[in-house]
N, C-alpha and C positions, 0 to 999 in steps of 0.2 A: 297848700296840700294838707289833706287830712292826716291825723296821726296814724302810724303803722298799727294795724289791728292786732296781729298776733304777737308782736313784740310787747305791746301793752298787756295783752292777756297773760303772756308768760311771765311778765314782770309781777303782775298781781298774784299769779300762782306761786312764784318763788319767794315773794317778800311778805305776802299776807296770808294766802289760803293755806299754805303748808304749815304755818305756825298756828293758825286758828284751829286747824284740824288736830294738831298735836294737843293743844289745850283741851279740846273736846274729848279726845281719847283718854287723857288723864282724868278729866272731870267725870267721865262716865265709868271709870274703873277699868277700862280695857287694858291699859298699860299695867295697872296695879295687879291685874290677874297674873301677869308673868312674874311679878315679884312674889306673889303668893305661891306660884308653882315652883319657884326657885327656893322657897323656904326662907325668904329674907324679909317677910313682912307679916303683919297681922291683918285680919279682915275676912270678908266673905266675897267669893267670886261674884262679879256683877255682869249683867248683859246676857245676850242670847248665846246659845252653844257655839255659834259661828263667829263670835265677836273677834277672835284672834285674827281673822282674815282682814278686818278693817285696819288693824295695826300693820299687817304685812303690806297691804296696798299703800299705806302711807309711807312705809319704809322704801318701797320701790320708787314711789314718786320722789321722795327726798334724795334717794341715790342718783336718780337721773338728773334732778335739778343740780346737784353738786357737781355733776360731770361737766356742766356748762356755766354754772354761776356759783363759784366758790363762796361759802359763807361759814365763818368760824362757828357761829352759834348752832347752825343747822348741822354742821359736820360733827360737832360734839354730841348733839342729841342722837344722831345716827350711830356714832361709835358706842355711846353708852347703851343704846337700845340693843344693838347687836350683841354686846357683852351680856346683857340681861337675858336675851333669847338663848344664848349659849348655856347660861347657868340654869335656865328653866328646862332645857331640852333633856330628855331622859338619856341615859348613857348609851342606849341602843338606837337613838335617833328619833324616837317618837316624841311628838310635842303637840298636845291638844289640851289646853288648860281646863276645859270643861270636864273631861274624863280624869285628868291628873288630879284635880281637886275634889271632884264629887264622886267619881267611881274609879279609883286608882287601879283596881284589879281588872277593869274591863277596857277593851279596845275594839275599834272598828264595829261599833254598834249601829244598827239602823241606818245602813249606808245610803238609803234613798232619801233620808230626811235630815240626819244630824251633821252632815257637812264636814266630817273629819278629813276626807280626801280633798275636799274643796279648800279647806284651810291650809293643809300641807302644800297644795298647789300654789297658793299665793305666796307662801314662804319661799318656795323654790323659785318662783318668778322674780321675787325680790333679790334673791341671791344671784341669779343670772344677770339681772339688770345692773346690780352693783359691780359685778365683775366686768361687764361690757363697758360701763361708763367710766370706771376708774382703774380697772386692773386689779383691784383688791379682791383677795380670795377668802377673807374672813367669813362673810355671810354665805359665800358659795360653798364652803366646806360644811357649814351647818345645814345648808340645803341638800347637799349630797348625802349627808348622814340620814336625813329624813327620807330622801328618795330611796336610799339603799334599804331602809326599813320597809318601805312600801313594796319594793321588789321582792324582798325576802318573804313578806307576809302574803303577797297576792299572786306572785308568778305561778302560772299554771292553773289558777282557779277559774271556775266557771262563771256564767252570766249573772248568777246571784250576787257576785262580788264586784259589781260595777257601781259607780257612784250615781247618786240621784241628782246632784248638781255638778255638771261638767265644769272642769277647770284643771284638774290634775293632768289631763291629757295634753293640754297646751303647755303646761309647766314642764312635763317630762320631755316633750319634743323640743322645747327651748333649751332644756338642760343638755339634751343630746347634741344640739348644735354647738355648744361650747365645750363639750367633752366627746368629740367624734370617735375617739378610740374605744369608747365604752358603749356597746350596743344594748346594754341591759335596759336603759331608760327608753330607748326606741321600742324595744320588744314589749315593755310594760305598757307604754302608751297605745301601741297597736292592739294589745290584748284587751284593754279597757274599751277601745272603740269597736273592735270586731265582735266582742261578746255581747255588746249592747243589743237589747231587744230580743234576746233569745231565751230568756228565763221562762220556764213553764210556771203556771199558777201565780202570775204576778199580782193579781187582785187580792188573793189570800195573803200573799207576802206583805203587801203594803198595808193591809188591815192589821196584821200582826205587828208590823213596825210602828204603826200609829198607836196601838195599845201600849207597846213598850215605851215609846216616847212619852205618852201620858203618865205612865207609872214613874218613869225617871224624873219627869218634871215635878210631879207631886212630891217625890222624895227630896228634891232640891228645895222646894218651897217649905217643906217641913223642917229641913235642916236650917234654913234661913230664919224661920220663926224662932227656932231654938237658940240660934246664935244671937238674934236680936234681944231675946229675953235675958241672955247671959251678958250681953254687952249693950245696955240701954243707951249708951252715948254714941253708938255707931250710927252714922248718917248714911242710910242706903240711898243710892242714886235712883231717881225716878226717871224712867225712860220718857222722852218727850213724845207727844202724839204725832201721828202721821198726818199728811194732808188729806182733806176730804176727797173721796173719789165716788162719783155717782155710778151706780150699778144698773145694768139692764136687768130685766126680769129673769128669774130662774138662775141667778148667778151661782148660788150654792149648789144646786142640782147639777149644773154644768161642770162645776169644779170636781164634784165627786165622780161624775162620768169620765172626765178626763184623767183623773188620778187612778181610778180603778182599771181603766183600759191601758194604762201605761203612757198615754200620750203626753200627759203633763210633764213627765220625766224623760220623754223621748225613749221610752223603753218598750214601745209597742211593735217595733219592727227593726230588723238589722239596718245598719246605716245606709247601705246601698238601695234600700227600699223606702227610705225616708225622703220623699220628693215633695212633700207638702209641709210647710211650716206649721207646727202644732205645739200646744202646751205652753209652758213657761218661756217667755221670749228670751230672757237672758240665757237660760240653760240651752235653748235651741241654738242661739247665735254662737255660744262657746263650743257646742258640739260641732257645728259646721266649720268653725275656725280650725279646730283640731283636725277634723277630717281633711280639710284643704292642706294643712301643714303636713299631715301624713302622706297625702298624695304627692306633694312636692318633694318630701324627703326620700320616699321610697320609689318614686316614679311609677306609682300605681295608677294607671290611667282609668281603671274601672271605677274609681271614685269620682272622676270628673263629671260625667253626665248627671248623676244624681245631685251633685252639688250645684251644677248649673240649673237643673230643673227646679230645685228648691228655691234658689235665689230668684229665678224668674217668676215663680209662683208668688213669692213674697212681694216682689216689686209690683207685679201686675194686678194683684188681687187683695193683698193683706197688709198694705203699708199706707200710712197717712201721707198727706202732701208735704209735711215737714220732714218726712223720712222716719217718723216715729213708728214703732212697731209694738203691738200689744193693745188690743181693743177691749179686753175683758179684765176689769180691775180685780174681780174675785180670784182670778188665778194669775194675775200679772202676765197674761199671755194672749195668744192669738185667738181671734174669733173665727167665724166662717168667712168664706170669700165675700168680699164687698161689704162686710160688716164693719163699718168705719164711722160710727157716730162720733162727732167731734167732742161732745160733752162727756161721753163715757170713756173717751180715749185715756188709756193708762200711759202708754208710750214712755215707759220708765227710762230714765237717763241711762242707766247701765245697759239696757237693751239696745239703745242706739249705739253706744260704744262697742258692744259686742258685735253688732252688725257691721260696724266700721272695721273691726279687726278681721272679720270674715271677708269683707270685700277687699281688704288689702291683700290677704292671702290669695284670693281668687285672681286679682290682677297679676300677681307674680306667677301664679300657676298657669293662667291661660293667655296672658298678654292682651286681654281685651279691655277697651277703655271704659266700658260702662261701670265696671267695678270701682275704678278710681273716681268716676263721676258721682256715684252714690256716696262714696266716702266723703267727698267734699260737701255734698248736700246735707248729709247728716251731721257733719262737723259743724257747719254754720247754723243749723236749725235744731234738729232733734237732740243734739248733745250740748251745744253751746248754751242753750236755754237753761241747762241745769245749774250753772254757776252765776251768781249775781255779780254785778260790776265791781263790788268791793272785795270779792273773793271770800266773804264770810257768811254768805247766805246761799241756799241751794233749793232746787226743786227736785223732788223724787219722781212724782208722776207729772206728766205734761199734757194736759188736755188741750184741745184746739178751740174750745169755747169754755168760758168760765163766767158764771154769774155770781160767784162768791165761794169761799171755802178753801181755795187753793192759794197759798201765799208762800213766799220764800222763807225758809227757816234756817237758823244757825246749825241745827243738827236734827237727827231723826232717830226714832227707835231702832230702825235698821239703817245705819249710816253707810251703806255700801257705795253710794254714788259720789260723795265728795272726793274721796281719795282715788276713786276710779277716774274721775275727771282730771285730777291733778297729775296722775301718772301718764295720762294720755297727752295732756298739754305739754308736759315736760319732755315727752318723747316724739314730738311732731316732726323733728328733723328726719327721722327714719322713714317717713311716709312721702317725702317730697320728690325724690328721684329714684329711678330704677335703672339698671344697666344690663347689657348683654354684650357679647363679644363685639367690640368696635363701635358700640353705640350707647347713647344715653337717652332716657325718656323722662321728660318733665311731667310728673303726675299731679302735683299740687302747687299752687301759686301762693307760697308763704315766704315772707321775707326771712332770709337766713344769712348770717354773716359768715364769710370765709369758711365754707364747708368743704371737706375733702371727700371725693367720690372715687372709688376704685372701679375701673372698667377693664375687663379682660380683653386681651388682644390675641391675634391668631397664633402667635408663637408660644402661647402658654403663659406669657407674662401678663402684666397689667399696667395700666396708666393710672397715676394718681393725679386727679384733676382737682385743683383748688379753685373754687368758684364762689360767687356771691350773687344772691338774688334779692331784688327789691320789688315788692309787689304792693299795689294800692288796693287790692281786693280786701273786703267785698264792696268797697264804696266806688272805686273806679276800676275800669278794665285795663289797667296798664301794668306790665311786668317787664323788668329789665334783668338780664343775666349777664354777668361779666366773668369771663374765663381768666382768672388771675395768672395761673401758670399750670403747666403740665409736666410731670416727671415720669420717666426719665426724659431729658431733653435730647439725648443723643441717639434716639431710635428713629428709624424711618417711619414708624407707626405712631407718631405723637400727635395724631389728630383723631377725631371721632365724628360720627354722624349723630345729629340731634333730632329727636322727635318730641313733639309736645301734644298734650291733650287739648283738643277743641271741645270745651264743655257743651253739654246739651243745651244750656241756657243762653249760649252766645249766638247772636244772629249771624255774625261773621267775625273774622279776625284779620288784622294786618300784621305782617311779620317783616322785620328788617334785620340785616346783618351788617354791622359796622356802618350804619346809616343808609345802606342800600336796600330798598324794599324788594321783597320776593313775592312773586305771585303764588298763591296757594290754591289748590284745587280740592276742596272738601268732597268726600264721596257723597253720592246721592243717598238720601235717607231711605231706609227700608220701610216698606209698608208693614206696620205692626198693629196688633190689637191695642186699642187705648188702655192705659192703665187705670186702676180704680181711682187714683188720686189726681190724675192729670199731669203729674211729673213723671218723666220717662228718661232715665239715665242712658237708655239704649240709643239715644240720639247723639251721644258723644262719639268722637273720632280721634284717631291719631294722625297728625300731619308732620311732615318733615321737609327739609330742603335737600337738594341733590348736590351739596358741596360739603366737604369736611370742615369741622370746627377746630380751631387751634388756639394756642396760648395767646392771650390778649384780645380775643374776639369779644364783641359786645352784641348781644341779641336783644331786641325789643319786640314785645308783642302787645298789640292793642285789640282788646275784645270789645265788640259792641254790646252794650248792656241795656237793651230796651226793657221797658216795663211789660210784663206778660200777665195776662189773666188766664188762669187754668180752670178747667171745668172737670168735675168728677164724672166718672163713668155713670151712665144712666141706671146701672144696677145698684149704685150706692144710694140708699134711701135718704130722703130729706135734703138732697142737694140740688134738686131741679131749680134752675133760675139763679143759682149762686155761683160765685167765682172766688178763687183765691188769688191774691195779688202778689206777684213776685218780681224781683229785679236782680239780675246776676244770680249768685248762688243763694240769695236770701228770700225767704217767705216773709210777708208782711202781715200785720194784723191791726185791727182797731182796738185801742184801749180807751176805756171811758174817760180817763184822766185828760186825754188830749182832745176829747170830743164832748165838751159840756153841752148839755141840752139835747144830745143825740141819743136815740134808742139804737145802740150799735147792733142789736140782734135783729132789728126789723127795718133799719134804714135801707133805702134803695140807692145803690151806687150808679152813677153815670160813668161807665168805664172810659169814655172818651175824654174825661176830665183829668185823668191821672197824670201827675207831673212830679218828677223827683226834685228835691231841694236839699242842699247841704245845710245843716243847722248846727252851728258851733255851740249853741247854748243848750241843746237838748240831748241828754244822755251821751255826753262825751263826743260830740261832733259827728253824729251819725248822719246818714242820708235818709231823710224821711220822704214820704210820698204824699203830696197834697191832692185832694180831689173834691168833688162836690156831689151831693145827692141829686136825685131826680127832681126834688123840690127845692134845690139850690142851697142846701145846708153845707157849710164847709166841713170837710173830713180830713183827718190827719192819720196816716198809717205809719207805724213804726216797725222795725224788724221784730219778728216774732221772738227771737232769742232774748230781746231786751224787756219783754213785758214783765210786770211784777217787781220792777226795781224801785218803785216809789210807794211801796206799801200795798195794802189790799186794793184790788181793783177788779173790774170786769173786762173781758177780752173775747174777741172772736176772730178767727182766721177766715171763715167762709162768710161772704157778704152777698146779700140779695141784690139783684139787678132789676127786678121787676119783669124779667123775661122768662117765662116758663119754657122748658125744653119741649 
């Protein structure tokens, strides 16, 4: 049997990635910035104005890791960093090292650009996560002081006082969930969301803010030059370069048009009118996540149709076959409908993660399976590609074709993706199951040891179900769930009904309870317009059995995992006669290292020759796909998320078949 996929990934995350990231945060000066703000060190602040957020995301990831994998070294780092943040925080709760060190008399400047609220949001999320995973309130109290400062400074203000990079809204709603008696955070989050897209004269405002940012940047550069002259021994950190990204024509002009119209910042219309994904992909995904959370928290059903419409538009017209979003490198954002060039694809790792957060909230809000299906697809493809096998190298942008220039790096000038990946990997357990009165739904097939799930029952109480899941995905379509015990045992309602997601990629499934096979009747698929990419999560369904599940029961599910070849919509340029090869939840690609002597960009695949093969010697025991070209050249496909782990290479997802549509 192949090694468990996610157990291995989370082990790499908790033993290597989290410590590598800390070392990079120290090396880049990000952590030292807090020592400077606390008045405890000498030096000059390093990094972008939003650098604080990278440290906070690391802290959130580390806090979640410690909740399941105790580690004395990591625990001490977390404790020391929390104490440092406390000392760096202003007495009134404000903390933003860029202003504290460079412009101490100024706050909340250039809200569309400088990310003050974004950084505060990630601090608040870290505080909530530490409290949820350990019960510790130290960081939560710091987060509440920061949130209280925001409420005091922003409550009742108009649309000009909404953030340019959404995140604070998610943070305030999460904070409200763990402090339900205090509605101030909910009110503040709703204000930020509801005021969005209502500011008059946005184009003039953004021009003025850009001018202000330019002046402030020059002032910081001048101060740094003066500091370096006075301290010739000071070693300034040089930001590493980013990956190459190939740009379509008129990139700069399109960015200006998007920014001035407000679309880049999702400031062009109120949230209920934003039914087409536009602008910066991460910002858009975070906005939609927050709107879904608000709808769930307040039971505001008016938010659901626009959320569903925007998600549908993204999936059907503006998403790559990997689940990646963002086709315009110049703005790290969405292009037009069907504008999905594989080599121009930006498909930022953080954008995929943001889309996953959004889909998770939509699954809770609507109870529809397509959202969890997309979550899974993006988890294995558009986001997993972002971290290398050793946990110490990363991809920021993720094209679907690379002829050179894109390689995994230990760190980036804007290192938002590594810690975002780590906090997601550490938090996977929360995405596996969902519950409703008297029933449990299995959303994701991820091995998880002895997990407790609370299920409400009719009398107002709940059942605490301790269970364990073993899954062989993504390599094999087998999952086993064991119900270890249910508490309380002395109730008449100590059973529940089980539902599970039939993935869109599964040809069929076999289900057995305690060794007895149950016949399943999947619903007939609806006739839907083909998606731009060929992948369609709307083919997923929820299935269940008509008998209660109780303590000691064992459930087995076998999914068929045929190789599928997906075709792009005819409106996607340059894809005629090409296919993408998939198996289970994985998209595959050709990497030149496995195909010597083959022109991977022009070779013609014989689709009938595709065969899976487990390879224990190639990239940690993955399942590869063997095939042959029309002129009988051998071809080897590897999972897309694994490309680039062996140094610089060339890669393509879309393969010619020699058959024009």
